N, C-alpha and C positions, 0 to 999 in steps of 0.2 A: 655608197653603191646609188645607181642612178635608179629613179622610181620606172617602173613596167608599164609600157605603153602597148597597144596594138595598131597598127597601121595596115590599112586597106589600099592598094594601089592598083590603078589600071594604067598599063604602059601603052602610048599608041606610037604608030611608026611602023618601021621595018623590024618588027619583033619575033617575027615567027620564022621559022626556018634559018634562024643563024644562030642556033643553039643558047639562046636566050634562058630558057627553063634551067638547062645543065648550069650555066654560069650564074644563075641567079642561086640555084641551091648551094654552089660552091662557095659562092660569096657569104650566104647566110650562114652555112655551118662554120666557117671561118671566124664568123663574127658572134657564135653562140645565139642565134637567132631561130626561135621555131613559128613554124605556120607552113604554109605551102606557096607553091607557084603552080599557074594553069592558064594553058591556050585558052581563049575564049573564041567563040564562033565566028565574031565580027572582026577577027583578026588582031585583036589586043590580048596582052598577058595580064593576068589579074595576079597579083601579090599580097598574100595576107602574113604579116609578120607579127611576132610578139617576143618583147625581151626589153633590157634597159634600154631607156630612152636614146641614150647615146650611139649604142649600137645599132638600133633601129634607124637612128638618124643616118648612121653610115651606110646602111643597105639602100635608104631612100637616094642619097646622094649617088651613089654607085647606078640605081635604077635610072637616073636620069641620062648617064652615059650608055650603060649597057655593055656587051660584049663589042669587040672592035669590027663585027659584020654589022651590026645593028645601027639602026639610025631611029633614034629616038626623037618624037616630035613633041610629045607633052606627056605628063605623069599627072593623073587625078588623083589626087591624095586625099585620104579621111582619116582623122586620127580618131580612135575609140577607146573606151576601156578594155584593158586585157580580159581575156576569160580564163586562161590558163588550162584550157583542154588540149594544146598541143605538146606532144613529148618530144617532137624533133622537127625538122624542116625536111618537107617532102616534095616530089613533084607529082602532081596529081593529072590524071589522062581524062 
């Protein structure tokens, strides 16, 4: 089993108004990753995800592409120790 990690990512580009949060939620649930996704006031999307390193890395790879209507310019990534405080992955408003 892969070591657990925590990812904090800020996704830049055309990522609001294109169902980015919905598809991120769907992808994270398929990968059995916990955490949340939230729109930020500056037009970016914040993703906090915890789970096995391999699954979180797969989610990160997906964040670089996003859903079909999105245009991801860049993803700021921060790797942190997991907290274990999330029970599931949710969309925050």
